[in-house]
Backbone as a ProteinNet text record, in pm:
[ID]
protein_1_A
[PRIMARY]
MAESKFPLTVSELSEEDREIAKKLYAEEFVQVGEKKWFTRKSFTKYGPEFYNFSVRSDDVWLLGYERSGTTVSQEIAWLICNNVDVDKAKQLTLIQRFPSLEHILFYSPEESKDEEKKISDQIVKSYADLSEATEKRFIKSHLPFSLLPTNLTTSGCKIIYLIREPKDVITSNYVIYEKFSKIKPFVEFPVFWDAFKKNLVLWGPYFEHLKEAWKFREHENVLVVFYDDLLNNQKEWIKKIAQFLGKNLSEENIASISEYCKKAFTKSPTADKTDEEKFVLETGKWKKYFVGPLETEVEDWINENIKDTGICFSSKAENQ
[TERTIARY]
1929	1804.3	1665	1694.4	1545.2	1442	1399.6	1271.3	1159.1	1100.1	961.5	864.5	835.6	649.2	583.6	474.9	325.6	287.7	176.4	51.4	-67.5	-140.6	-173.3	-154.4	-299.3	-325.6	-350.4	-255.1	-267	-339.1	-458.1	-535	-598.1	-677.3	-709.9	-843.2	-913	-1042.3	-1145.8	-1203.8	-1366.6	-1385.4	-1468.3	-1438.2	-1590.7	-1742.4	-1807.4	-1763.3	-1599.1	-1551.9	-1475.2	-1406.9	-1355.8	-1449.8	-1532.6	-1646.3	-1706.2	-1710.3	-1699.6	-1597.2	-1451.9	-1366.3	-1319.6	-1329.4	-1335.9	-1404.3	-1541.3	-1606.2	-1525.9	-1443.2	-1364	-1235.5	-1169.8	-1030.1	-983	-853.5	-750.9	-644.9	-642.9	-543	-550.3	-501.8	-540.7	-564.9	-627.4	-591.2	-635.1	-541	-578.1	-643	-692.6	-761.5	-685	-639.7	-589.8	-632.5	-600.1	-688.2	-770.8	-923.8	-1020.2	-1055.4	-1076.2	-1139.3	-1114.6	-1035.7	-1024	-1005.8	-889.3	-880.6	-780.1	-864.4	-827.7	-771.1	-678.9	-511.6	-461.6	-373.1	-340.2	-189.4	-201.9	-93	10.7	109.5	187.2	211	86	107.1	191.3	143.4	215.6	346.6	403.8	585.6	612	529.8	608.5	485.2	360.4	313.6	395.5	427	515.7	643.5	704.5	763.8	694.4	610.3	534.2	500.7	440.2	387.9	546.5	621.8	774.2	793.3	742.6	858.3	867.2	1007.5	1015.7	1032.8	887.7	807.8	920.5	947.2	1003.1	898.3	949.1	864.2	858.1	916.2	892.5	827.5	812.4	738.8	614.2	603.3	410.3	349.9	259.9	214.7	89.4	23.7	-106	-191	-344.7	-411.8	-534.6	-516.2	-675	-683.1	-809.8	-884.8	-861.7	-811.4	-823.4	-917.7	-887.4	-971.2	-1022.1	-968.7	-1044	-952.6	-873.5	-826.1	-707.8	-599.6	-508.4	-344.5	-423.2	-301.5	-321.9	-380.8	-430.7	-354.4	-381.7	-356.2	-225.5	-160.6	-0.8	57.6	24.9	88	59.2	-64	-70.4	64.8	40.7	105.9	285.1	298.4	429.2	462.5	384.4	468	442.5	325.6	340.1	476.2	553	639.2	795.2	777.1	913.7	862	903	835.6	775.3	711.9	595.7	682.7	771	925.5	807.2	706.4	676.7	793.6	908.2	999.2	986.3	1062.7	1140.7	1013.1	893.2	762.3	779	799.2	775.8	843.7	987.1	1050	1107.7	1071.5	1047.1	903.1	911	729.6	662.3	508	503.4	555.1	554.6	607.3	772	852.9	931.8	953.5	833.5	858.8	825	701.3	596.4	550.9	701.9	697	551.5	497.1	378.3	448	429.3	452.6	499.4	317.2	317.8	310.7	390	398.6	477.7	522.1	573.9	491.1	385.2	269.8	226.6	192.7	201.9	276.7	386.5	523.6	611.7	661.3	753.3	803.7	934.4	988.5	967.5	929.9	923.9	799.6	703.4	581.5	573	694.8	687.3	807.9	738.6	756.2	762.7	635.9	668	694.6	861.7	932.8	880.8	742.3	686.4	627.1	679.3	529.6	607.9	762	896.3	891	926.3	915.2	1022.2	1095.3	1237.7	1223.2	1394.8	1427.2	1384.2	1333.7	1364.5	1197.4	1144.2	994.2	946.2	988.6	958.4	1056.9	1152.2	1235	1164.7	1069.6	1002.6	1019.7	974.1	934.1	1142.8	1177.4	1299.2	1416.6	1408.7	1455	1462.9	1303.7	1277.4	1322.8	1329.9	1434.1	1551.8	1623	1737.9	1769	1630	1668.7	1740.9	1789.9	1816.1	1711.9	1698.2	1563.7	1430.2	1397.1	1207.1	1155.4	1072.3	996.5	810	796.6	670.1	638.1	534.5	459.2	319	293.7	178.1	134.9	14.4	-60.3	-200.9	-229.9	-394.3	-416	-342.6	-312.8	-389.4	-493.2	-523.9	-467.1	-459.4	-451.6	-386.8	-468.8	-393.7	-281.8	-321.1	-196.8	-65.8	-81.2	46.9	79.2	232.9	317.4	247.2	199.9	153.4	212.3	361.7	274.4	323.1	259.7	235.8	156.3	48.9	-0.9	75.4	166.9	248	373.4	401.1	600.2	580.9	450.4	493.4	445.8	462	425.5	300.6	287.9	201	122.8	2.6	-79.9	-222.6	-248.6	-347.4	-451.7	-605.3	-671.5	-782.5	-726.2	-874.9	-1014.3	-1061.2	-1206.3	-1310.8	-1365.9	-1511.9	-1594.3	-1687.6	-1777.1	-1879.8	-1899	-1862.3	-1892.1	-2027.4	-2006	-2008	-1942.5	-1760.8	-1665.6	-1606.6	-1553	-1534.1	-1693.6	-1649.6	-1716.4	-1793.1	-1791.3	-1603.5	-1595.5	-1396.2	-1339.4	-1296.1	-1256.3	-1325.9	-1402.5	-1493.6	-1431.6	-1420.6	-1390.7	-1197.7	-1112.8	-958.4	-973.3	-1055.5	-1067.3	-1099.5	-1140.1	-1218.1	-1119.5	-1041.1	-997	-815.6	-753.6	-648.5	-629.5	-707.3	-756.1	-686.2	-684.4	-770.4	-877.5	-964.5	-1047.3	-1046.2	-1127.4	-1157.4	-1285.4	-1243.9	-1296.6	-1451.8	-1521	-1681.7	-1748.8	-1678.4	-1749.7	-1852.6	-1947.2	-2079	-2026.5	-2110.8	-2064.8	-2148.7	-2313.6	-2333.3	-2268.9	-2193.8	-2100.6	-2020.4	-1948.9	-1782	-1891.9	-1992.7	-2046.5	-2117.8	-2139.1	-2164.4	-2038	-1919.6	-1828.7	-1764.2	-1749	-1729.8	-1791.9	-1934.3	-2019.9	-1973	-1923.8	-1829.9	-1731.9	-1667.4	-1534.1	-1462.4	-1476.4	-1400.2	-1310.1	-1298.9	-1241.6	-1098.6	-1031	-850.5	-915.1	-828.1	-852.9	-927.3	-1068.3	-1190.3	-1146	-1230.7	-1351.5	-1378.1	-1446.9	-1459.3	-1491.9	-1583.7	-1598.9	-1482.1	-1433.3	-1328.3	-1254.3	-1229.3	-1051.9	-1133.2	-1262.3	-1293.2	-1285.3	-1345.9	-1368.2	-1242.1	-1165.8	-1029.5	-959.2	-979.6	-951.8	-972	-1129	-1189.4	-1190.7	-1155.1	-1142.6	-1040.6	-934.9	-845.5	-859.1	-980	-1039.6	-984.5	-1015.4	-902.1	-800.6	-723.3	-548	-471.5	-410.8	-356	-249.9	-193.9	-187.7	-193.3	-386.6	-438.9	-515.3	-514.4	-617.5	-684.4	-830.6	-904.9	-958.1	-960.5	-1001.8	-1124.6	-1213.2	-1365.9	-1290.1	-1266.5	-1244.4	-1289.8	-1453	-1532.7	-1489.9	-1524.4	-1465.6	-1334.2	-1265	-1120.1	-1169.4	-1215	-1293.4	-1341.7	-1446.7	-1511.9	-1448.5	-1369.2	-1310.6	-1145.8	-1097.9	-974.8	-872.7	-811.7	-765.6	-800.1	-889	-955.9	-883	-896.3	-784	-669.2	-658	-490.7	-419.7	-505.8	-441.8	-484.6	-566.2	-602.8	-496.3	-471.3	-391.3	-199.2	-194.2	-101.2	-20	-156.3	-204.6	-152	-169.6	-171.5	-48.4	65	189.6	292.7	220.8	285.1	358.7	318.6	358.1	299.2	319.3	234.3	300.7	176.7	148.7	82.5	184.3	95	-18.4	-25.9	-161.9	-155.4	-12.8	24.5	93.5	114.7	155	40	-62	-119.2	-256.7	-191.5	-272.6	-167.8	-26.7	59.6	47.8	-9.4	-54.6	-136.2	-235.8	-396.4	-382.6	-289	-294	-230.1	-131.5	-80.5	-137.3	-183	-289	-500.8	-462.9	-600.3	-653.8	-521.1	-539.3	-560.8	-466.7	-491.5	-578.6	-670.1	-804.7	-888.2	-819.1	-854	-743.1	-698.4	-589.5	-418.1	-320.1	-204.4	-143.6	-46.4	-11.2	158.1	171.4	345.8	319.1	215.7	185.3	275.1	150.2	260.9	210.4	271.4	220.1	132	204.9	136.4	10.6	-32.4	-127.5	-239.2	-248.6	-280	-453.1	-505.3	-648.9	-679.8	-592.5	-666.5	-660	-590.9	-613.7	-743.9	-803	-953.1	-1022	-1101.2	-1162.2	-1339	-1389.9	-1539.3	-1618.2	-1686.8	-1760.2	-1902.5	-1972.5	-2138.3	-2169.9	-2026.8	-2032.5	-2083.6	-2126.1	-2144.9	-2313.7	-2394.5	-2557.1	-2549.9	-2458.3	-2435.3	-2426.4	-2427.4	-2370.9	-2535.1	-2489.1	-2636.9	-2777.6	-2830.4	-3022	-3041.4	-3194.9	-3272.3	-3275.4	-3304	-3259.9	-3179	-3015.8	-2899.5	-2865.8	-2953.7	-2934.5	-2932.9	-3121.1	-3170.6	-3040.3	-3031.7	-2991.6	-2837.4	-2747.5	-2619.8	-2617.2	-2756	-2784.8	-2806.1	-2850.7	-2909.9	-2808.1	-2725.7	-2568.3	-2503.4	-2469.6	-2431.3	-2498.8	-2588.4	-2634	-2664.3	-2606.4	-2618.5	-2476.5	-2373.8	-2226	-2202.9	-2305.7	-2255.5	-2304.8	-2427	-2482.8	-2414	-2442.4	-2366.4	-2242.6	-2110.2	-2011.8	-1999.8	-2078.6	-2050.3	-2010.5	-1996.6	-1952.2	-2066.3	-2068.3	-2133.9	-2075.2	-2147.8	-2078.3	-2163.8	-2103.6	-2126.3	-2278.4	-2344.1	-2414.8	-2621.7	-2515.7	-2580.3	-2624.7	-2523	-2527.2	-2637.5	-2649.3	-2688.5	-2858.4	-2887.8	-2956.8	-2965.9	-2841.9	-2912	-2961.2
2694.7	2727.7	2797.2	2870.5	3006.9	2963.2	3130	3064.4	3066.2	2892.3	2872.5	3005	3021.5	3180.2	3073.5	3104.9	3028.7	3133.5	3135.4	3232.4	3230.6	3104	3046.3	3079.5	3083	3061.7	2974.1	2885.7	2790.3	2862.1	2766.4	2849.6	2681.3	2751.3	2595.1	2605.5	2543.2	2454.1	2531.8	2616.3	2703.8	2586.9	2648	2527.4	2438	2476.7	2368.9	2284.8	2332.5	2206.7	2098.4	2175.2	2113.3	1996.2	2056.9	1949.6	1811.5	1849	1750.7	1678.1	1729.4	1685.2	1575	1636.4	1549	1403.5	1449	1277.1	1169.6	1171.2	1112.5	1107	1239.8	1177.1	1190.6	1147.8	1159.1	1291.8	1302.8	1382.4	1535.3	1629.1	1787.4	1796	1884.7	1882.7	2050	2103.1	2295.8	2284.6	2376.2	2395.8	2545.2	2533.4	2609.2	2665.1	2866.5	2893.3	2936.9	3012.8	3055.6	2944.9	2829.3	2689.3	2622	2621.8	2577.2	2399	2400.6	2242.7	2157.5	2070.2	1981.2	1943.1	1923.2	1815.8	1835.1	1708.7	1708.3	1822.3	1869.7	1991.3	2002.8	1841	1837.5	1952	1915.6	2026.9	2162.5	2232.1	2367.1	2398.9	2254.7	2277.2	2201.7	2149.7	2114.7	2170.3	2231.6	2278	2327.4	2444.6	2510.7	2487.4	2352.1	2263.7	2205.1	2145.1	2118.5	2250.1	2341.2	2443.4	2490.5	2463.7	2562.6	2459.6	2315.1	2226.7	2263.5	2206.6	2260.5	2121.9	2166.2	2102.1	2074	1998.4	1931.6	1945	1976	1965.6	1805	1711.5	1564.1	1499.8	1614	1480.3	1423.9	1314.9	1280.7	1323.6	1344.2	1388.6	1274	1210.6	1145.8	1207.4	1275.3	1320.4	1328.6	1296.6	1343.9	1244.7	1280.2	1308.3	1095.6	1110.5	982.3	851.5	762	642.3	650.4	774.9	752.4	688.4	580.6	468.8	521.8	634.2	648.4	541	439.4	392.4	279.4	180.7	135.5	230.1	354.1	437.6	468.4	444.1	512	352.6	208.7	127.6	135.5	164.6	227.3	297.9	421.5	493.6	492	467.2	390.8	286.1	178.5	88.3	174.9	217.6	300.5	357.8	448.1	495.8	467.7	285.7	210	105.1	112.7	14	-103.6	-111.5	-199.1	-334.4	-256.6	-367.1	-439.4	-511.3	-625.8	-654.7	-681	-722.2	-625.1	-547.2	-438.8	-346	-365.8	-308.3	-406.5	-558.2	-669.8	-596.4	-570.6	-559.9	-479.2	-328.2	-245.2	-233.2	-174.6	-140.8	-3.8	42.6	116.9	203	288.5	353.6	438.2	334.2	375.5	436.5	385.4	429.2	504.2	508.7	647.2	718.1	793.3	870	921.2	941.5	1050.5	1194.2	1300	1392.3	1449.1	1364.3	1482.7	1317.7	1167	1124.7	1130.2	1208.5	1262.2	1314.4	1390.7	1413.5	1285.8	1218.3	1078.7	1009.4	992.7	849.3	941.5	1079.4	1119.4	1053.5	1032.4	974.3	976.9	1135.4	1165.9	1131.4	1118.4	1039.7	877.1	805.1	648.4	585.8	590.4	573.5	428.8	358.7	157.4	147.7	38.9	8.7	-33.1	-120.1	-186	-109	40.5	153.5	228.9	232.8	290.9	293.7	361.9	373.3	393.3	345.3	378.2	539.3	560.9	693.7	740.7	611.6	648.4	712.1	612.6	689.4	823.3	807.4	929.2	1061.6	997.1	1187.9	1190.4	1112.1	1105.4	1242.4	1346.5	1458.5	1566.1	1497.8	1609.7	1509.4	1368.2	1278.7	1319	1370.2	1357	1555.9	1591.8	1725	1732.8	1572.9	1545.6	1387.1	1383.7	1335.9	1344.5	1223.4	1263.5	1171.7	1110.7	998.4	1088.8	1054.6	1056.1	1062.8	1143.6	1147.6	1156.6	1062.5	1005.4	1003.9	1134.5	1174.1	1173.2	1142.2	1112.9	1180.7	1288.9	1368.9	1404.9	1385.8	1385.8	1545.8	1567.1	1745.6	1774.6	1928.4	2009.1	2095.8	2140	2186.8	2342.6	2390.1	2485.3	2530.2	2364	2354.4	2315.3	2292.2	2196.8	2287	2321.2	2451.3	2445.1	2620.3	2711.6	2685.1	2696	2623.9	2502.5	2448.8	2287	2282.2	2336.7	2333.9	2412.2	2480.4	2630.8	2503.9	2440.4	2364	2335.3	2256.2	2115.6	2040.8	1944.5	1808.2	1793.1	1638.4	1566.6	1526.1	1575.6	1569.6	1476	1396.1	1243.5	1300.1	1380.4	1390.4	1262.3	1204.7	1051.2	1110.7	1067.7	1133.8	969.2	971	850.9	901.4	817.7	839.2	870.9	1051	1061.1	940.5	866.6	780.3	649.2	614	496.8	516.2	729.6	758.4	775	807.4	831	741.8	617.1	466.3	365.8	427.3	356.9	420.4	537.3	627.8	592	582.4	535.8	417.1	320.7	162.1	134.2	274.9	283.5	281	417.6	502	417.8	374.3	270.3	150.4	98.8	-56.9	13.1	104.9	88.2	258.6	270.2	311.8	445.8	516.6	694	732.1	692.1	744.7	667.4	729.5	703.8	503.5	444.9	315.7	344.4	247.9	264.5	404.7	418.1	555.1	455.3	546.4	477.7	620.1	508.1	566.5	634.2	675.2	855.3	958.2	967.9	989.7	1080.9	980.4	997.9	1077.4	1063.7	1137	1240.9	1310.3	1399.4	1471.7	1480.3	1532.7	1492	1415.4	1459.2	1536.7	1575.9	1716.8	1846.4	1832.6	1994.7	1990.3	1903.9	1958.3	1937.3	1800.3	1725.2	1611.9	1547.9	1465.6	1547.6	1437.8	1518.5	1534.9	1642.8	1744.3	1780.4	1713.4	1822.6	1976.1	2052.5	2033	1979.7	1847.2	1724.7	1779.7	1858.1	1944.1	2039.6	2095.6	2180.2	2109.1	2046.9	1949.6	1883	1839.6	1850.4	1959.7	2045.1	2155.9	2215.4	2250.9	2296.2	2214.2	2098.5	1999.4	2030.4	2034.2	2034.9	2161.7	2263.1	2375.4	2393.4	2253.9	2230.7	2095.7	2058.5	1984.9	1980.7	2068	2088.8	2134.2	2190	2216.5	2093.3	2042.9	1979	1911.3	1966.7	1846.2	1794	1780.7	1807.9	1652.4	1506.4	1458.4	1398.1	1421.1	1404.7	1269.8	1131	1019	1052.8	931	865.6	788.2	710.4	561.2	480.6	465.5	348.8	335.1	481.3	434.8	391.9	353.9	310.5	212	160.8	31.5	-38.1	-38.4	-98.8	-52.1	-21.5	-39.7	11.9	-57.8	-109.7	-48.5	-169.3	-172.7	-6.4	-1.2	146.3	322.7	277.6	400.1	406.6	274.7	234.3	293.7	255.9	385.4	517.2	548.1	672.9	749.1	676	743.2	713.9	633.4	623.2	779.2	792.2	890.8	997.3	1037.3	1152.9	1135.4	1012.1	1050.2	1048.7	1061.6	1073.2	902.4	807.6	681.4	622	538.5	473.2	236.3	238.6	112.8	21.9	-108.6	-192.2	-228.7	-342.6	-446.3	-548	-602.4	-681	-589.8	-504.7	-408.6	-354.4	-304.1	-281.7	-423.6	-517	-670.8	-720.5	-699.2	-686.6	-566	-498.7	-356.4	-419	-433.3	-474.6	-659.8	-692	-815.5	-812.1	-729.9	-660.4	-627.3	-554.8	-461.1	-531.2	-633.7	-703.1	-713.6	-728.6	-750.5	-571.7	-508.8	-453.9	-279.9	-366.3	-323.5	-309.1	-420.1	-459.7	-439.3	-492.8	-462.2	-437.6	-312.9	-341.6	-464.2	-497.4	-625.8	-638.5	-478.3	-407.9	-305.5	-290.1	-181.3	-187	-295.8	-316	-389.6	-540.1	-613.8	-672	-596	-597.7	-584.4	-560.8	-403.8	-388.8	-483.7	-477.3	-461	-521.8	-515.9	-302.5	-297.4	-104.4	-79.3	-161.3	-71.5	-146.4	-218.7	-245.2	-79.7	-129.3	-1.4	-112	-105.6	-178.3	-78.9	-72.2	-57.4	-53.9	72.2	45.1	-37	-26.3	-65.1	85.7	158.7	260.8	243.6	127.4	89	39.8	0.1	-111.7	11.1	97.3	274.6	338	418.1	521.4	470.2	414.5	379.2	439.9	452.1	528.4	670	732.8	903.6	982.5	827.1	886.1	912.5	797.4	775.3	939.9	970.7	1092.2	1213.8	1174	1329	1327.9	1236.3	1202	1231.2	1183.6	1232.4	1400	1447.3	1563	1649.5	1630.6	1709.8	1677.4	1610	1595.5	1696.9	1628.4	1731.7	1893.2	1914.6	2054.9	2142	2010.9	2073	2044	1976.5	1959	1973.1	2092.9	2145.8	2285.7	2297.6	2433.4	2325.9	2229	2234.6	2147	2051.8	1918.2	1821.9	1823.6	1683.6	1575.4	1492.3	1397.8	1204.8	1185.1	1083.8	944.9	794.7	713.9	637.8	673.7	645.1	742.2	849.5	889.5	927.2	908.9	881	768.8	640.1	522.4	476.8	594.6	649.1	531.3	552.3	445.1	536.3
547.8	433.6	509.5	354.8	442.9	479.7	524.8	630.8	488.2	483.6	373.5	369.2	260	230.4	267.7	370.5	341.3	427.9	269.2	305.4	361.7	424	466	669.1	638.1	841.1	890.1	978.8	1059.8	1192	1219.8	1350.5	1370	1513.6	1592.3	1585.1	1619.5	1603.4	1603.5	1631	1688.2	1857.1	1939.2	2040.5	1970.5	1901.1	1864.1	1753.7	1688.9	1646.9	1683.6	1814.2	1940.4	1979.1	2027.7	2096.3	1946.2	1850.4	1792.2	1794.2	1716.5	1704.4	1808.1	1938.6	2047.1	2102.6	2007	2007.4	1898.5	1826.3	1751	1712.2	1791.9	1776.2	1899.7	1933.1	2067.2	2060.2	1944.6	1925.1	1860.5	1868	1803.9	1659.2	1578.6	1451.8	1464.9	1327.9	1317.4	1174.9	1164.8	1010.9	932.6	835.3	762.1	629.7	650.8	491.5	538.3	440.8	465.1	418.9	407.6	348.1	448.7	548.4	645.2	685.2	559.3	550.7	675.5	684	827.9	856.3	957.2	928.9	1043.2	1063.8	1236.2	1226.5	1366.2	1410	1342.8	1306.7	1253.1	1108.3	1038	921.5	969.9	1051	1084.3	1099.1	1078.2	1061	955.2	918.8	774.3	628.3	678.1	555.6	442.8	481.5	408.4	302.4	398.7	289.3	173.3	237.5	100.2	18	59.5	-34.2	-134.9	-51.3	-117.5	-194.2	-210.9	-282.8	-419.7	-486.2	-607.6	-690.3	-800.9	-903.8	-1049.4	-1087.8	-1203.4	-1237.9	-1430.7	-1572.7	-1556.7	-1541.2	-1618	-1502.1	-1290.9	-1241.7	-1266.2	-1212.7	-1240.4	-1173.3	-1111.4	-918.7	-981.7	-895.9	-826.8	-727.4	-810.8	-638.4	-597	-512.2	-508.4	-357.3	-252.8	-187.7	-146.2	3.9	38.7	6.5	-34	-35.6	-179.2	-276.4	-382.5	-530.6	-506.4	-589.4	-616	-527.8	-607.9	-582	-486.4	-533	-634.7	-633.2	-773.9	-924.7	-909.4	-1013.2	-995.6	-892.3	-939.3	-948.2	-961	-1026.5	-1118.2	-1191.5	-1377.1	-1409	-1321.9	-1346.4	-1359	-1288.8	-1260.4	-1365.7	-1385.7	-1478.3	-1602.8	-1662.4	-1816.7	-1832.4	-1726.1	-1741	-1687.3	-1688.6	-1642.3	-1717.8	-1849	-1977.9	-1891.7	-1832	-1776	-1722.4	-1605.9	-1509.3	-1420.4	-1440	-1356.6	-1289	-1310.4	-1184.1	-1096.1	-1125.8	-1052.7	-979.1	-1022.2	-995.7	-816.7	-834.3	-781.9	-597.9	-692.8	-566.5	-516.7	-532	-472.4	-438.7	-352	-244.2	-286.2	-306.3	-362.1	-311.6	-202.1	-118.9	-193.1	-246.3	-247.8	-378.3	-493.9	-653.6	-638.6	-579.3	-565.6	-477.9	-350.7	-253.8	-208.9	-107.1	-54.5	2.7	-84.3	-58.4	169.3	193.9	264.4	385	343.5	456.8	573.6	627.9	754.2	891.7	782.2	865.9	972.6	965.8	973.8	1024.3	1019.6	1089.8	1126.9	1153.2	1222.1	1339.3	1338.3	1441	1587.4	1564	1737.9	1751.8	1706.7	1787.7	1722.4	1687.6	1642.3	1780.7	1933.2	2048.4	2023.6	1909.3	1942.6	1844.9	1861.8	1786.1	1657	1658.7	1600.3	1507.3	1518.8	1426	1373.3	1392.9	1334	1170.3	1158.9	959.4	946.3	855.6	788.2	746.6	753.6	679.6	604.3	499.4	357.6	312.7	443.7	415.8	466.3	611.6	684.3	601.1	562.3	448.6	320.9	320.7	181.4	26.8	128.1	40	32.7	161.8	180.9	28.3	33.6	-48.3	-208.7	-203.4	-387.6	-356.6	-305.4	-345.8	-424.6	-365.8	-393.1	-499.4	-547.3	-643.8	-749.8	-834.8	-978.9	-1063.9	-1063.3	-1152.9	-1188.4	-1285.3	-1302.3	-1128.1	-1146.5	-944.2	-1015	-881.3	-933.8	-777.5	-746.4	-601.6	-602.3	-478.9	-435.6	-367.2	-318.2	-206.8	-223.6	-88	-90.4	-89.1	-65.4	-22	-161.3	-133.2	-209.2	-290.8	-395.4	-433.2	-419	-334.2	-279	-169.7	-114.7	-39	-99.3	-234.1	-332	-329.3	-424.3	-481.6	-586.9	-560.3	-642.2	-783.8	-866.9	-970.1	-1016.7	-918.6	-1009.2	-1146.6	-1139.7	-1286.1	-1389.1	-1439.9	-1534.6	-1515	-1394.5	-1420.1	-1566.1	-1649.8	-1714.3	-1658.3	-1551.3	-1441.2	-1546.2	-1492.9	-1560.8	-1456.6	-1418.7	-1284.9	-1340.7	-1225.1	-1285.4	-1108.9	-1168.7	-1022.5	-994.4	-918.9	-878.2	-805.7	-888.8	-772.8	-792.2	-631.6	-652.6	-568.1	-581.3	-549.1	-392.6	-360.9	-199.3	-130.8	-162.1	-45.1	-37.8	-84.7	-145.8	-43.3	-49.6	-56.1	139.7	176.5	316.5	384.3	320.9	344.9	408.9	320.9	314	416.6	433.9	523	684.6	682.5	851	897.6	795.2	781.2	847.2	745.3	735.3	908.7	945.7	999.6	1166.8	1148.7	1245.9	1297.6	1155.7	1159.9	1231.4	1151.3	1248.2	1381.1	1396.8	1542.5	1492.5	1367.2	1391.8	1465.2	1435.1	1580.5	1663.8	1802	1925.4	1926.1	1999.6	1974.2	1980.3	1898.3	1981.8	1854.2	1790	1759.6	1587.2	1610.7	1556	1407.5	1345.9	1121.4	1160.7	1228.6	1183.5	1254.9	1334.4	1436.1	1338.6	1299.3	1170.6	1072.9	1000.8	894.5	913.2	1033.3	1110.8	1069.7	1163.7	1151.6	976.2	873.4	719.2	649.7	740.7	651.4	682.9	817.5	858.6	826	757.8	704	777	945.1	1033.8	1017.6	913.4	842.7	724.8	777.5	751.3	646.7	488.3	383.6	360.8	466.2	451.2	439	363.7	257.5	192.1	194	91.5	-71	-81.7	-197.7	-275.5	-160.2	-216.2	-236.9	-178.1	-270.7	-394.9	-485.8	-581	-698.2	-580.6	-707.5	-749.4	-679.2	-704.5	-822.6	-815.6	-953.3	-1036.9	-1042	-1122.2	-1218.7	-1171.9	-1281	-1370.2	-1281.1	-1408.7	-1496.1	-1504.8	-1616	-1774.3	-1766	-1970.8	-1930.7	-1870	-1855.2	-1910.5	-2024.2	-2097	-2045.8	-1934.1	-1822.2	-1660.7	-1714.3	-1601	-1606.1	-1574.3	-1621	-1511.3	-1530.2	-1386	-1428	-1318.5	-1350.6	-1252.8	-1302.6	-1228	-1148.2	-1041	-972.5	-1075	-1093.8	-1115	-1214.5	-1311.6	-1514.2	-1533.4	-1416.6	-1444	-1398.5	-1286.6	-1249.5	-1370.5	-1443.6	-1451	-1656.3	-1689.7	-1813.5	-1794.6	-1730.7	-1672.1	-1814.6	-1903.7	-1983.2	-2094.7	-2127.1	-2166.9	-2113.6	-1943.6	-1883.1	-1891.3	-1881.5	-1892.6	-2001.2	-2161.7	-2233.9	-2257.1	-2184.4	-2198.2	-2079.3	-1989.4	-1865.5	-1992.6	-2036.8	-2144.9	-2220.2	-2254.8	-2380.7	-2365.9	-2210.2	-2186.8	-2118.2	-2039.7	-2025.1	-2138	-2231.5	-2386.5	-2369.8	-2327.5	-2377.4	-2522.5	-2581.2	-2615.4	-2625.6	-2597.5	-2520	-2613.2	-2612.9	-2731.1	-2670.9	-2755	-2672.1	-2503.9	-2576.2	-2476.4	-2349.3	-2390	-2249.4	-2179.3	-2262.7	-2193.3	-2083.3	-2101.1	-2094.6	-1956.6	-1967.4	-1890.5	-1713.1	-1814.3	-1652.2	-1621.8	-1668.5	-1634.1	-1574.5	-1594.9	-1534.8	-1423.4	-1423.5	-1275.3	-1205.5	-1244	-1106.1	-1125.6	-1111.2	-1132.9	-959.2	-904.8	-722.5	-639.9	-772.1	-672.6	-678.7	-764.2	-803.3	-663	-548.9	-470.6	-309.8	-380.5	-291.2	-362.5	-295.9	-374.6	-375.4	-459.1	-399.9	-369.4	-391.2	-362.3	-181.3	-170.9	-123.2	47.5	54.9	287.9	291.4	286.3	321.7	387.4	533.1	634.5	662.5	596	678.2	509.8	472	299.3	313.8	352.3	420.9	425.5	436	414.4	290.4	144.7	40	7.7	15.1	-32.3	-12.7	-153.2	-187.7	-231.7	-173.2	-229.5	-233.9	-408.6	-455.5	-393.2	-386.7	-327.3	-185.9	-93.9	33.1	85	71.8	176.6	189.5	107.9	133.2	257.5	258.5	447.4	541.9	497.4	582.9	614.3	516.7	463.1	419.6	560	553.4	558.9	464.4	614.8	601.4	716.4	668.1	662	627.1	643.1	478.6	385.2	263.8	193.7	210	220.6	196.2	330.9	403	286.5	303	213	55.2	17.4	-105.7	-162.9	-38.9	-21.6	-47.6	46.5	50.5	-66.8	-128	-273.3	-348.6	-349.1	-465.6	-470.2	-306.2	-350.4	-376.2	-340.9	-354.4	-498	-558.6	-750.7	-827	-793.3	-830.4	-902.9	-1040.5	-1170.1	-1129.7	-1130	-1135.9	-1273.7	-1296.9	-1392.3	-1373.3	-1212.9	-1183.3	-1158.3	-1200.3	-1220.4	-1149.3	-1064	-1009	-1103	-1098.5	-1134.5	-1084.5	-968.3	-898	-978.3	-974.7	-1052.8	-1173.5	-1270.2	-1436.5	-1421.1	-1290.6	-1394.8	-1277.1	-1206.2	-1136.3	-1048.2	-1019.5	-867.3	-696.3
[MASK]
++++++++++++++++++++++++++++++++++++++++++++++++++++++++++++++++++++++++++++++++++++++++++++++++++++++++++++++++++++++++++++++++++++++++++++++++++++++++++++++++++++++++++++++++++++++++++++++++++++++++++++++++++++++++++++++++++++++++++++++++++++++++++++++++++++++++++++++++++++++++++++++++++++++++++++++++++++++++++++++++

């Protein structure tokens, strides 16, 4: 296999960033490129493979920062493109139907010594299997655009990018990181928030992630979806996504997808039956965490980062 080309530099954390990271993580992380994308050290090995992944014109890609509503959107997109085959959706797990490009970063065999935590070869090798797939491909990724294949937006494939209210993204990530031991025990929320705003949480810097996608919002093959809009106007957005994907759905089809995904707006019905709770996306839960000065701090942080971009989150529109 020819050596993969990868123009971005992978570097160790600065001493200052390393000290902050040590408060949260037991493992080592690295930063990638000028924007210093924060990721696991295993990216050094697999990053070039993702960057040089061969995109096909009939692919469907579902992108977004973690905890932005990608799970339910995967269900919707897959059903739309597969004749609303609910029975098949129930038979196959979501990771089988709509695998993650970078899943191997988190479940590589050499890291899975605990028998109960080993992941099947189909999942571990998903990015390699996708290269050999003969059927239409559905691919999910939390990588920012600059770490994805350079021809992604010129290949003709369809790209859906999810955006969610930042405060909900931050608190949802904290809950999941804590629940599934992605951070050390007893890390308090203000410590996590400090790391997040300093771009020391996976796939940060957060707003650079959004801005890279936002610049493609008028592209004919890119659809930017705000999760809160999808949540509040489910059937309307199923129809919009279908139109974007070149599919005409009957009202009965839309109702079937809506019914099937009803539970998926809080948890995916076929994601991972043993860990269903990790897919819960509670809107507005941030109010339990950003209290007092922290709320003012996060609002100032958001306003500073979205000014002059045209991005408007639901909480801003509703004057919350």
